[in-house]
TINUDREN-16461 format. One record per residue: x, y, z of N, C-alpha, C, CB in turn; residue in three letters; residue number from 0. Coordinates in nm, 4 decimals. Glycine has a CB too. Layout:
BEGIN
X|Y|Z|X|Y|Z|X|Y|Z|X|Y|Z|ALA|NUM
...
end
This chain:
BEGIN
2.2492|0.5475|-0.4967|2.2924|0.6127|-0.3574|2.2285|0.7396|-0.4176|2.4775|0.6179|-0.3020|UNK|0
2.2460|0.7750|-0.5433|2.1210|0.9443|-0.6092|2.0010|0.8736|-0.5942|2.1274|1.0218|-0.8246|UNK|1
1.9852|0.7700|-0.6495|1.8237|0.7310|-0.6879|1.7678|0.7554|-0.5465|1.7888|0.5502|-0.7505|UNK|2
1.8053|0.7014|-0.4402|1.7979|0.7269|-0.2708|1.7311|0.8418|-0.1961|1.9321|0.7420|-0.2201|UNK|3
1.8989|0.9197|-0.2424|1.9097|1.0734|-0.2243|1.7523|1.1141|-0.2972|2.0705|1.1507|-0.3181|UNK|4
1.7418|1.1328|-0.3999|1.5814|1.1666|-0.4379|1.5208|1.1397|-0.3887|1.5193|1.1410|-0.5233|UNK|5
1.5306|0.9983|-0.3743|1.3020|0.9587|-0.3122|1.3610|1.0112|-0.1885|1.1877|0.7217|-0.2876|UNK|6
1.4959|1.0109|-0.1524|1.4368|1.1201|-0.0028|1.3625|1.2199|0.0198|1.5160|1.1852|0.0569|UNK|7
1.4499|1.2791|-0.1082|1.4377|1.4571|-0.0602|1.3050|1.4920|-0.1179|1.5722|1.5806|-0.1368|UNK|8
1.2198|1.3892|-0.1858|1.0852|1.3781|-0.2354|1.0122|1.3822|-0.1392|1.0531|1.2732|-0.3078|UNK|9
1.0594|1.2343|-0.1160|0.9138|1.2222|0.0334|0.8943|1.3376|0.1777|0.9523|1.0475|0.1395|UNK|10
1.0241|1.4348|0.1873|1.1157|1.4238|0.2820|0.9280|1.6346|0.2879|1.3858|1.4103|0.2322|UNK|11
0.9722|1.6313|0.0812|0.8794|1.7813|0.0984|0.7740|1.6719|0.0807|0.8882|1.9459|-0.0335|UNK|12
0.7359|1.5857|0.0314|0.5317|1.5821|0.0794|0.5381|1.5307|0.2552|0.4014|1.3969|-0.0497|UNK|13
0.5981|1.5090|0.2866|0.5777|1.5037|0.4066|0.5195|1.6439|0.4692|0.6977|1.4583|0.4593|UNK|14
0.5963|1.7901|0.4480|0.6470|1.8538|0.4732|0.4674|1.9696|0.4311|0.8056|1.8412|0.4094|UNK|15
0.4728|1.9433|0.2756|0.4035|1.9718|0.1802|0.2681|1.8879|0.2273|0.4763|1.9391|0.0442|UNK|16
0.1982|1.7705|0.2537|0.1218|1.7729|0.3519|0.0560|1.7886|0.4940|0.1209|1.7400|0.3369|UNK|17
0.1637|1.7614|0.5719|0.0912|1.8579|0.6756|0.0737|2.0756|0.6773|0.1901|1.8050|0.8157|UNK|18
0.1961|2.0889|0.6147|0.1207|2.2294|0.5577|-0.0428|2.2200|0.5065|0.2114|2.2825|0.4149|UNK|19
-0.0071|2.1634|0.4027|-0.1490|2.1967|0.2940|-0.2712|2.1359|0.4093|-0.1474|2.0756|0.0960|UNK|20
-0.2189|2.0582|0.4891|-0.3784|2.0327|0.6039|-0.4285|2.0735|0.6929|-0.4013|1.9470|0.6664|UNK|21
-0.2865|2.2249|0.7399|-0.3394|2.2863|0.7902|-0.3780|2.4176|0.7409|-0.2925|2.2767|0.8720|UNK|22
-0.3355|2.4390|0.6697|-0.3597|2.5555|0.5233|-0.5575|2.5870|0.5343|-0.3007|2.4343|0.3043|UNK|23
-0.5896|2.4237|0.4802|-0.7396|2.2939|0.4611|-0.8198|2.2161|0.5821|-0.6813|2.1475|0.3776|UNK|24
-0.7145|2.2909|0.7358|-0.8619|2.2321|0.7781|-0.8747|2.0475|0.8130|-0.9724|2.2718|0.6290|UNK|25
-0.7507|2.0360|0.7426|-0.7483|1.8193|0.7510|-0.7693|1.7450|0.8180|-0.6546|1.7383|0.7471|UNK|26
-0.6704|1.8242|0.8901|-0.6957|1.7676|1.0311|-0.4987|1.6257|0.9281|-0.9670|1.6657|1.0811|UNK|27
-0.3988|1.7204|0.9401|-0.3850|1.5312|0.8229|-0.2151|1.5525|0.9171|-0.3797|1.5359|0.5164|UNK|28
-0.1989|1.6396|1.0076|-0.0925|1.5921|1.0696|0.0309|1.5191|1.1746|-0.0962|1.6250|1.0592|UNK|29
-0.1130|1.4427|1.2113|-0.1008|1.2690|1.2851|-0.0982|1.1896|1.2106|-0.2050|1.2068|1.3705|UNK|30
-0.1439|1.1788|1.0601|-0.1052|1.0435|0.9949|-0.0067|1.0554|0.9121|-0.2063|0.9789|0.9223|UNK|31
0.0538|1.1920|0.9043|0.0566|1.2704|0.8023|0.2339|1.1564|0.7417|0.0577|1.4808|0.8600|UNK|32
0.2511|1.0943|0.8312|0.4599|1.0848|0.8459|0.3677|0.9300|0.8140|0.6133|1.1322|1.0650|UNK|33
0.2647|0.8896|0.8598|0.1961|0.7248|0.8405|0.1677|0.7231|0.7207|0.0575|0.6768|0.9211|UNK|34
0.1241|0.8097|0.6761|0.0440|0.7950|0.5275|0.1260|0.7793|0.3995|-0.0432|0.9257|0.4980|UNK|35
0.2397|0.9125|0.3950|0.3418|0.9015|0.2919|0.4362|0.8347|0.2554|0.3865|0.9665|0.2868|UNK|36
0.5095|0.7373|0.4056|0.5427|0.6553|0.4792|0.5428|0.5510|0.3678|0.4634|0.6434|0.6014|UNK|37
0.3941|0.4814|0.4215|0.3207|0.3143|0.3116|0.2427|0.3863|0.2063|0.1726|0.1755|0.4130|UNK|38
0.2708|0.4667|0.1823|0.2775|0.5559|0.0539|0.3849|0.4883|-0.0586|0.3323|0.7192|0.1003|UNK|39
0.4491|0.5070|-0.0075|0.5540|0.5879|-0.0556|0.6536|0.3836|-0.0633|0.6207|0.7676|0.0932|UNK|40
0.6565|0.3221|-0.0148|0.6280|0.1618|0.0619|0.5714|0.1172|-0.0763|0.4933|0.1431|0.2256|UNK|41
0.4553|0.1329|-0.1328|0.3883|0.0695|-0.1907|0.4621|0.0932|-0.3060|0.2599|0.0906|-0.1792|UNK|42
0.5215|0.1924|-0.3352|0.5939|0.2392|-0.4959|0.7263|0.1107|-0.5001|0.6849|0.4573|-0.4947|UNK|43
0.7243|0.1732|-0.4131|0.9085|0.1069|-0.4079|0.9262|-0.0540|-0.3750|1.0114|0.1912|-0.2568|UNK|44
0.7996|-0.1177|-0.2865|0.8221|-0.2556|-0.2511|0.7711|-0.3214|-0.4040|0.7260|-0.3078|-0.0987|UNK|45
0.7630|-0.2330|-0.4688|0.6568|-0.2840|-0.5113|0.7583|-0.3753|-0.6876|0.5118|-0.1293|-0.5268|UNK|46
0.7242|-0.5707|-0.7062|0.7697|-0.6427|-0.7820|0.7530|-0.5436|-0.9291|0.6991|-0.7837|-0.7648|UNK|47
0.8884|-0.4781|-1.0198|0.8827|-0.4560|-1.1329|0.7770|-0.5248|-1.2764|1.0004|-0.4711|-1.1353|UNK|48
0.6819|-0.3628|-1.3064|0.5212|-0.4276|-1.3165|0.4345|-0.4584|-1.3049|0.4830|-0.4635|-1.3246|UNK|49
0.4326|-0.4550|-1.0789|0.2550|-0.4993|-1.0324|0.2288|-0.3406|-0.9674|0.2280|-0.6705|-0.8702|UNK|50
0.2746|-0.2183|-0.9910|0.2696|-0.1578|-0.9027|0.1307|-0.1669|-0.8942|0.3342|-0.0474|-0.9063|UNK|51
0.0612|-0.1475|-0.9418|-0.1197|-0.1371|-0.9732|-0.1795|-0.2337|-0.8439|-0.1802|-0.2262|-1.1664|UNK|52
-0.1051|-0.4365|-0.8308|-0.1158|-0.5082|-0.7770|-0.1162|-0.4599|-0.6390|-0.0488|-0.5836|-0.8178|UNK|53
0.0087|-0.3843|-0.6197|0.0561|-0.3231|-0.4106|-0.0310|-0.2307|-0.4374|0.2522|-0.2397|-0.3340|UNK|54
-0.1037|-0.1322|-0.5017|-0.1273|0.0162|-0.4689|-0.3235|-0.0598|-0.4653|-0.0523|0.1786|-0.6323|UNK|55
-0.3886|-0.1376|-0.5560|-0.4602|-0.2944|-0.5128|-0.5160|-0.3007|-0.3595|-0.3323|-0.4300|-0.5229|UNK|56
-0.3597|-0.4275|-0.2549|-0.3445|-0.5235|-0.1824|-0.3542|-0.3385|-0.0877|-0.1995|-0.6656|-0.2034|UNK|57
-0.2503|-0.2439|-0.1685|-0.3112|-0.1339|-0.0225|-0.3901|-0.1052|0.0447|-0.3219|-0.0436|-0.0164|UNK|58
-0.4912|-0.0874|-0.1377|-0.6572|-0.0372|-0.0732|-0.7335|-0.1311|0.0477|-0.7808|-0.0461|-0.2150|UNK|59
-0.7515|-0.2557|-0.0743|-0.7857|-0.3649|-0.0093|-0.7458|-0.3863|0.1883|-0.7089|-0.4699|-0.1090|UNK|60
-0.5959|-0.3962|0.1851|-0.5996|-0.4022|0.3199|-0.6102|-0.2668|0.3994|-0.4870|-0.4721|0.3569|UNK|61
-0.6623|-0.1483|0.4357|-0.6904|-0.0271|0.4350|-0.8528|-0.0883|0.4771|-0.6481|0.0672|0.2870|UNK|62
-0.9124|-0.1496|0.3390|-1.0845|-0.1842|0.3965|-1.1308|-0.2667|0.4310|-1.1779|-0.1782|0.3371|UNK|63
-1.0067|-0.3439|0.4501|-1.0370|-0.4705|0.5687|-1.0326|-0.4319|0.7381|-0.9049|-0.5961|0.5482|UNK|64
-0.9507|-0.3550|0.7752|-0.8736|-0.3282|0.9094|-1.0035|-0.2637|0.9250|-0.7116|-0.2392|0.9280|UNK|65
-1.0801|-0.1924|0.8025|-1.1769|-0.0642|0.8770|-1.3188|-0.1385|0.9316|-1.2283|0.0796|0.7419|UNK|66
-1.2990|-0.3152|0.7934|-1.4187|-0.2770|0.8239|-1.4095|-0.4295|0.9778|-1.5531|-0.2819|0.6536|UNK|67
-1.2901|-0.4281|0.9881|-1.2079|-0.5489|1.1232|-1.2799|-0.4509|1.2461|-0.9587|-0.5548|1.1372|UNK|68
-1.3146|-0.2724|1.2584|-1.3284|-0.2769|1.3193|-1.4343|-0.1656|1.3954|-1.2375|-0.3082|1.3246|UNK|69
-1.5493|-0.1803|1.2063|-1.6323|-0.1807|1.2650|-1.7363|-0.3521|1.3269|-1.6817|-0.0826|1.1822|UNK|70
-1.7111|-0.4297|1.3196|-1.7045|-0.5305|1.3709|-1.6450|-0.5703|1.5194|-1.6575|-0.5784|1.2862|UNK|71
-1.5178|-0.5160|1.5081|-1.5180|-0.4347|1.6754|-1.5128|-0.3867|1.7806|-1.5240|-0.4196|1.7161|UNK|72
-1.6491|-0.2636|1.6849|-1.7100|-0.1792|1.7103|-1.8539|-0.2499|1.7950|-1.7190|-0.1018|1.5831|UNK|73
-1.9039|-0.3430|1.6883|-2.0408|-0.4604|1.7290|-2.0321|-0.5310|1.8095|-2.0850|-0.5551|1.6464|UNK|74
-1.9359|-0.6304|1.8408|-1.8914|-0.7772|1.8417|-1.8394|-0.7598|1.9344|-1.8149|-0.8462|1.7431|UNK|75
-1.6519|-0.6953|2.0130|-1.5920|-0.7502|2.0830|-1.6096|-0.6937|2.1815|-1.4939|-0.7704|2.0555|UNK|76
-1.5586|-0.7141|2.3248|-1.5450|-0.5998|2.4314|-1.4009|-0.5645|2.3751|-1.5556|-0.6478|2.6155|UNK|77
-1.4463|-0.4358|2.4785|-1.3118|-0.3268|2.4377|-1.2538|-0.3526|2.5273|-1.3175|-0.1670|2.4230|UNK|78
-1.1388|-0.4493|2.4924|-1.0428|-0.5459|2.6447|-0.9672|-0.5634|2.5721|-1.0855|-0.6991|2.7377|UNK|79
-0.8233|-0.6024|2.6469|-0.7065|-0.6052|2.5275|-0.7401|-0.7403|2.4887|-0.5285|-0.5837|2.5731|UNK|80
-0.8684|-0.8003|2.5378|-0.8573|-0.9627|2.4212|-0.9090|-0.9453|2.3082|-0.9419|-1.1069|2.4639|UNK|81
-1.0438|-0.8220|2.2953|-1.0825|-0.8024|2.1874|-1.0078|-0.7090|2.1190|-1.1958|-0.7795|2.1928|UNK|82
-0.9178|-0.6042|2.1419|-0.8282|-0.5988|2.0285|-0.7311|-0.6817|1.9887|-0.7738|-0.5076|2.0319|UNK|83
-0.6901|-0.8196|2.0790|-0.5644|-0.9081|2.0545|-0.6690|-0.9744|1.8904|-0.5116|-1.0577|2.2318|UNK|84
-0.8467|-1.0025|1.9130|-0.8929|-1.0812|1.8053|-0.9561|-1.0114|1.6644|-0.9934|-1.1654|1.8680|UNK|85
-0.9656|-0.9127|1.7283|-0.9575|-0.8212|1.6197|-0.8309|-0.8055|1.5448|-0.9915|-0.7011|1.6652|UNK|86
-0.6912|-0.7672|1.5935|-0.5559|-0.8048|1.5169|-0.5610|-0.9464|1.4285|-0.4325|-0.8214|1.6340|UNK|87
-0.6275|-1.0300|1.4847|-0.5816|-1.1669|1.4108|-0.7078|-1.1543|1.3211|-0.5643|-1.3296|1.5145|UNK|88
-0.7878|-1.1355|1.3131|-0.9121|-1.1400|1.2075|-0.8715|-1.0495|1.0849|-1.0635|-1.0777|1.2784|UNK|89
-0.8136|-0.9626|1.1479|-0.7452|-0.8415|1.0255|-0.6362|-0.8894|0.9607|-0.6853|-0.6950|1.0869|UNK|90
-0.5707|-0.9587|1.0372|-0.4504|-1.0614|0.9987|-0.4792|-1.1760|0.8771|-0.4136|-1.1494|1.1402|UNK|91
-0.6038|-1.2583|0.9189|-0.6542|-1.3413|0.8373|-0.7255|-1.3111|0.7300|-0.7105|-1.4072|0.8924|UNK|92
-0.7762|-1.2065|0.7197|-0.8794|-1.1938|0.6376|-0.7241|-1.1021|0.5333|-1.0580|-1.0991|0.7140|UNK|93
-0.6634|-1.0255|0.5414|-0.5888|-1.0119|0.4388|-0.4680|-1.1605|0.3440|-0.5153|-0.8928|0.5061|UNK|94
-0.4796|-1.2900|0.5239|-0.4010|-1.3685|0.4646|-0.4849|-1.4906|0.3218|-0.3340|-1.4414|0.6023|UNK|95
-0.6191|-1.4382|0.3762|-0.7838|-1.5574|0.2793|-0.7498|-1.4341|0.1347|-1.0657|-1.5338|0.3971|UNK|96
-0.7116|-1.3095|0.1277|-0.7556|-1.2366|0.0498|-0.6325|-1.2611|-0.0600|-0.7895|-1.0977|0.1109|UNK|97
-0.4856|-1.2927|-0.0105|-0.4135|-1.2383|-0.1118|-0.4618|-1.4062|-0.1101|-0.2480|-1.1444|-0.1150|UNK|98
-0.4885|-1.5249|-0.0897|-0.4976|-1.6692|-0.0955|-0.5495|-1.6995|-0.2382|-0.5937|-1.7291|0.0204|UNK|99
-0.7084|-1.5946|-0.2236|-0.8153|-1.5857|-0.2701|-0.7211|-1.5444|-0.4365|-0.9295|-1.4737|-0.1759|UNK|100
-0.6973|-1.4192|-0.3645|-0.6342|-1.4033|-0.4795|-0.5261|-1.4884|-0.5647|-0.5919|-1.3070|-0.4575|UNK|101
-0.4862|-1.6046|-0.5437|-0.3121|-1.6774|-0.6229|-0.2002|-1.5265|-0.5836|-0.3267|-1.7089|-0.8898|UNK|102
-0.2385|-1.4782|-0.4934|-0.0439|-1.4119|-0.4580|-0.0935|-1.2601|-0.5505|0.1606|-1.5509|-0.5791|UNK|103
-0.1569|-1.2326|-0.6189|-0.1709|-1.1562|-0.7478|-0.1808|-0.9831|-0.6178|-0.3615|-1.2244|-0.8816|UNK|104
-0.2794|-1.0167|-0.5635|-0.1902|-0.9003|-0.3873|-0.1877|-0.9499|-0.3243|-0.2346|-0.7771|-0.2938|UNK|105
0.0093|-0.9039|-0.3189|0.0363|-0.9729|-0.2364|0.0456|-0.9255|-0.0821|0.1315|-1.0180|-0.2841|UNK|106
0.0719|-1.0600|-0.0130|0.0677|-1.0308|0.1273|0.0707|-0.9684|0.2058|0.1013|-1.0524|0.1665|UNK|107
0.1801|-0.8993|0.1460|0.2980|-0.7750|0.2187|0.1886|-0.6772|0.2290|0.4581|-0.7039|0.1081|UNK|108
0.1577|-0.6054|0.0738|0.0836|-0.4670|0.0627|-0.0448|-0.4954|0.1289|0.0593|-0.4099|-0.0953|UNK|109
-0.1679|-0.5630|0.1760|-0.2611|-0.6168|0.2369|-0.2000|-0.5566|0.3959|-0.2759|-0.7879|0.1990|UNK|110
-0.1609|-0.6304|0.4478|-0.1089|-0.6272|0.5370|-0.0576|-0.4341|0.5943|-0.0077|-0.7391|0.4992|UNK|111
0.0223|-0.4102|0.4739|0.0705|-0.2421|0.4635|-0.1016|-0.2058|0.5028|0.1502|-0.1656|0.2574|UNK|112
-0.1463|-0.1644|0.4842|-0.2805|-0.1329|0.4275|-0.3380|-0.1363|0.5598|-0.3488|-0.2354|0.3105|UNK|113
-0.3502|-0.2773|0.5652|-0.4586|-0.2839|0.7448|-0.3688|-0.2424|0.8528|-0.5212|-0.4723|0.8112|UNK|114
-0.2189|-0.2539|0.8354|-0.1158|-0.1807|0.9509|-0.2438|-0.0488|0.9244|0.1121|-0.1402|0.8970|UNK|115
-0.1507|0.0533|0.8310|-0.1750|0.2263|0.8509|-0.2687|0.2091|0.8916|-0.1811|0.3389|0.7432|UNK|116
-0.4189|0.1189|0.8280|-0.5389|0.2409|0.8981|-0.5227|0.2087|1.0905|-0.7659|0.1864|0.8228|UNK|117
-0.4793|0.0965|1.1046|-0.4897|0.0203|1.2850|-0.4159|0.2111|1.3020|-0.3274|-0.2048|1.3570|UNK|118
-0.3291|0.1675|1.2451|-0.2542|0.3146|1.2981|-0.3051|0.4186|1.3210|-0.1716|0.3676|1.2268|UNK|119
-0.3486|0.4626|1.2060|-0.3821|0.6013|1.2150|-0.5239|0.6342|1.2542|-0.3544|0.6622|1.0907|UNK|120
-0.6369|0.5262|1.2694|-0.7453|0.4819|1.3336|-0.7157|0.4993|1.4784|-0.7791|0.3447|1.2951|UNK|121
-0.6432|0.3620|1.5700|-0.6283|0.3757|1.7083|-0.6933|0.4090|1.7956|-0.5648|0.4254|1.7315|UNK|122
-0.6439|0.5592|1.7989|-0.6214|0.6800|1.9263|-0.7994|0.7184|1.8569|-0.4350|0.8511|1.9058|UNK|123
-0.8520|0.7562|1.7976|-0.9478|0.8364|1.7464|-1.1078|0.7272|1.7454|-0.8826|0.8938|1.5822|UNK|124
-1.0415|0.5417|1.7587|-1.1868|0.4719|1.8016|-1.1837|0.4357|1.9836|-1.2062|0.2969|1.6955|UNK|125
-1.0596|0.4709|2.0001|-1.0408|0.4492|2.2106|-1.0755|0.5738|2.2438|-0.8544|0.4156|2.3029|UNK|126
-1.1306|0.7024|2.1359|-1.1609|0.8113|2.2331|-1.3035|0.7715|2.1730|-1.0854|0.9861|2.2233|UNK|127
-1.3518|0.7618|2.1020|-1.5294|0.7275|2.0937|-1.5938|0.5682|2.0174|-1.6030|0.8699|1.9782|UNK|128
-1.5478|0.4481|2.0168|-1.5887|0.3505|1.9438|-1.7332|0.3495|1.8588|-1.5817|0.2543|2.0303|UNK|129
-1.7980|0.4430|2.0167|-1.9726|0.4397|1.9147|-1.9456|0.4999|1.7783|-2.1246|0.5602|1.9911|UNK|130
-1.9237|0.6301|1.8035|-1.9412|0.6776|1.6539|-1.7478|0.5910|1.5515|-1.9518|0.9304|1.6691|UNK|131
-1.7515|0.5568|1.5496|-1.7217|0.4210|1.4451|-1.7534|0.4559|1.3128|-1.8135|0.2829|1.4763|UNK|132
-1.8616|0.4752|1.3049|-1.9254|0.5262|1.1405|-1.8573|0.6188|1.1442|-2.0882|0.5689|1.0998|UNK|133
-1.8361|0.7480|1.2141|-1.8008|0.8927|1.1246|-1.6449|0.8959|1.1506|-1.8887|1.0598|1.1905|UNK|134
-1.6007|0.9031|1.2689|-1.4198|0.8708|1.2675|-1.3376|0.7802|1.2259|-1.3687|0.8583|1.3692|UNK|135
-1.4204|0.6109|1.1280|-1.3461|0.5734|1.0704|-1.3028|0.6409|0.9097|-1.3850|0.4606|1.0860|UNK|136
-1.3689|0.6703|0.8893|-1.4232|0.7342|0.7661|-1.2976|0.8473|0.7727|-1.6057|0.7975|0.7751|UNK|137
-1.3882|0.9986|0.8433|-1.3045|1.0714|0.8008|-1.1379|1.0552|0.8420|-1.3604|1.1830|0.8330|UNK|138
-1.0743|0.9291|0.8999|-0.9663|0.9472|0.9137|-0.9058|0.8184|0.7772|-0.9336|0.9363|1.0827|UNK|139
-1.0223|0.7469|0.7351|-0.9368|0.6950|0.5821|-0.9333|0.7828|0.4922|-0.9956|0.5765|0.4990|UNK|140
-1.0220|0.9088|0.4803|-0.9649|0.9681|0.3736|-0.8482|1.0352|0.4150|-1.0517|1.0518|0.3086|UNK|141
-0.8763|1.1060|0.5423|-0.6716|1.1650|0.6054|-0.6414|1.0804|0.5489|-0.5833|1.1659|0.7831|UNK|142
-0.5997|0.9659|0.5835|-0.5093|0.8442|0.5115|-0.4766|0.8435|0.4309|-0.5324|0.7467|0.4913|UNK|143
-0.5565|0.8190|0.3403|-0.5655|0.8130|0.1763|-0.5171|0.8977|0.0739|-0.6813|0.8155|0.1412|UNK|144
-0.5323|1.0652|0.1520|-0.4443|1.1671|0.0949|-0.3322|1.1991|0.1851|-0.5192|1.2914|0.0639|UNK|145
-0.3146|1.1205|0.2248|-0.1891|1.1281|0.3126|-0.0825|1.0183|0.2647|-0.2294|1.1023|0.4734|UNK|146
-0.0903|0.8959|0.2029|-0.0705|0.8178|0.1067|-0.0382|0.8542|-0.0650|-0.1753|0.7519|0.1261|UNK|147
-0.1412|0.9532|-0.0636|-0.1333|0.9617|-0.1821|-0.0182|1.0454|-0.2148|-0.2473|0.9992|-0.2298|UNK|148
0.0273|1.1475|-0.1092|0.1333|1.2409|-0.1613|0.2100|1.1335|-0.1363|0.1711|1.3908|-0.0964|UNK|149
0.2955|0.9544|-0.0342|0.3978|0.9588|-0.0167|0.4043|0.9024|-0.2075|0.4515|0.8774|0.1302|UNK|150
0.2495|0.8684|-0.2468|0.3231|0.7622|-0.3215|0.3068|0.7980|-0.4807|0.2595|0.6070|-0.2831|UNK|151
0.3027|0.9169|-0.5178|0.3107|1.0082|-0.6368|0.4931|1.1107|-0.5903|0.1208|1.1334|-0.6372|UNK|152
0.5222|1.1624|-0.4372|0.7387|1.1341|-0.4510|0.7363|1.0622|-0.4650|0.8666|1.1390|-0.3603|UNK|153
0.6574|0.9379|-0.4015|0.7746|0.8325|-0.4843|0.7886|0.6995|-0.6406|0.8018|0.7445|-0.3648|UNK|154
0.7070|0.7887|-0.6669|0.6551|0.7591|-0.8103|0.7824|0.8211|-0.8942|0.4905|0.8405|-0.8496|UNK|155
0.7595|0.9437|-0.8942|0.8235|1.0256|-0.9819|0.9750|1.0359|-0.9549|0.7597|1.1540|-0.9780|UNK|156
1.0189|0.9302|-0.8313|1.2037|0.9618|-0.7993|1.2149|0.8164|-0.8290|1.2810|1.0243|-0.6065|UNK|157
1.1113|0.6746|-0.8330|1.1695|0.5623|-0.8251|1.2187|0.4736|-0.9756|1.0734|0.4932|-0.7414|UNK|158
1.2377|0.3951|-0.9968|1.2996|0.3576|-1.0594|1.2094|0.2960|-1.1946|1.3765|0.2881|-0.9800|UNK|159
1.2084|0.2927|-1.2969|1.1314|0.2863|-1.4160|1.1620|0.1627|-1.4950|1.1539|0.4062|-1.4976|UNK|160
1.0845|0.0302|-1.4471|1.1683|-0.1179|-1.4774|1.1127|-0.0371|-1.7025|1.0376|-0.3654|-1.3644|UNK|161
1.2174|-0.1780|-1.7286|1.2860|-0.1709|-1.8607|1.1547|-0.2221|-1.9368|1.4385|-0.2708|-1.8795|UNK|162
1.1302|-0.1763|-2.0552|0.9963|-0.2133|-2.1446|1.0807|-0.3873|-2.1754|0.9587|-0.0722|-2.3328|UNK|163
0.9337|-0.4538|-2.1719|1.0405|-0.5648|-2.2225|0.8669|-0.6219|-2.3579|1.1243|-0.7322|-2.0303|UNK|164
0.9686|-0.6687|-2.4865|0.8763|-0.7057|-2.5316|0.7668|-0.8323|-2.5452|0.9134|-0.6798|-2.5942|UNK|165
0.6700|-0.8431|-2.5277|0.5526|-0.9588|-2.5279|0.6374|-1.0362|-2.6052|0.3880|-0.9298|-2.5963|UNK|166
0.6818|-1.0411|-2.7035|0.7593|-1.1355|-2.7770|0.8902|-1.1796|-2.7392|0.7723|-1.0922|-2.8912|UNK|167
0.8850|-1.2628|-2.7958|1.0188|-1.3439|-2.7339|1.1002|-1.3918|-2.9036|0.9532|-1.5256|-2.6081|UNK|168
1.2186|-1.3361|-2.8297|1.3391|-1.3137|-2.9576|1.3028|-1.4432|-2.9810|1.5267|-1.2745|-2.9315|UNK|169
1.3342|-1.4451|-3.2210|1.3871|-1.6079|-3.2434|1.4438|-1.6112|-3.2174|1.4116|-1.6831|-3.3229|UNK|170
1.4879|-1.7754|-3.2332|1.5776|-1.8851|-3.1982|1.6845|-1.8522|-3.3195|1.5000|-2.0503|-3.1984|UNK|171
1.8183|-1.8153|-3.1914|1.8901|-1.7849|-3.3070|1.9598|-1.9592|-3.4121|2.0293|-1.6705|-3.2304|UNK|172
2.0231|-1.9637|-3.5105|1.9840|-2.0309|-3.6009|2.0808|-2.1374|-3.5840|1.9722|-1.9642|-3.7235|UNK|173
2.0404|-2.2630|-3.5847|2.1369|-2.3568|-3.5629|2.2849|-2.3836|-3.6560|2.0573|-2.4668|-3.5662|UNK|174
2.3783|-2.4460|-3.6378|2.5330|-2.4823|-3.7554|2.4430|-2.5318|-3.8504|2.6832|-2.6235|-3.7073|UNK|175
2.3870|-2.6396|-3.7417|2.3665|-2.8189|-3.8251|2.2752|-2.7445|-3.9398|2.2482|-2.9916|-3.7061|UNK|176
2.1512|-2.6661|-3.9556|2.0938|-2.6137|-4.0257|2.1478|-2.4940|-4.1279|2.0142|-2.5922|-3.9537|UNK|177
2.1970|-2.4597|-4.0467|2.3297|-2.3537|-4.1639|2.3935|-2.4162|-4.2845|2.4876|-2.3094|-4.0775|UNK|178
2.4194|-2.5172|-4.2220|2.5319|-2.6650|-4.2928|2.4398|-2.7048|-4.3460|2.6161|-2.8002|-4.1989|UNK|179
2.3191|-2.7567|-4.3704|2.2081|-2.7914|-4.4649|2.1460|-2.7473|-4.5644|2.1341|-2.8048|-4.4236|UNK|180
2.1651|-2.5665|-4.5030|2.0849|-2.4835|-4.6382|2.2171|-2.4310|-4.6958|1.9543|-2.3336|-4.5954|UNK|181
2.3621|-2.4216|-4.6693|2.4361|-2.4668|-4.7868|2.4459|-2.5534|-4.8914|2.5044|-2.4841|-4.7622|UNK|182
2.4050|-2.6980|-4.8402|2.3818|-2.7882|-4.9511|2.3552|-2.7915|-5.0214|2.3482|-2.8454|-4.9624|UNK|183
2.1884|-2.7561|-5.0296|2.1477|-2.7240|-5.0937|2.1008|-2.6157|-5.1987|2.1291|-2.7570|-5.0564|UNK|184
end
């Protein structure tokens, strides 16, 4: 329970710092701060022991797949509910293919988290100006990356560390029969 409290307090401080820092530096992080900090924290908190790098890699690839999806959406799909549905389906399928292609080294959950984070952060900007996808998407991507990095850092400071395990297995215990034979010789 203590670890949850510390993690929550660090994440709250990270969200506050992200918004204030963004405001002072005119980075426009206020609308993506909570989404980014929370998703960055989930990458750390949900990662299986010893697989933090894989979880982060899946998250980043999910962001990129959603970004590619928006470019495809702007170029080929109509701006209708059907177009948005096809976009969502294509991005989920791309995430699934990536998870399968890596033999689950990049977990599906981390790919989907990255894709959903980018889609959630970018949808309003895309709807305001679909033809400007090249510039507005990169701006959103960098803002989201900063916010997610803050959450990742805060959660990393408080997350429990997996205990180190020796790579070599322990030697087998001697059997009673082996000891009897040694004593007889």
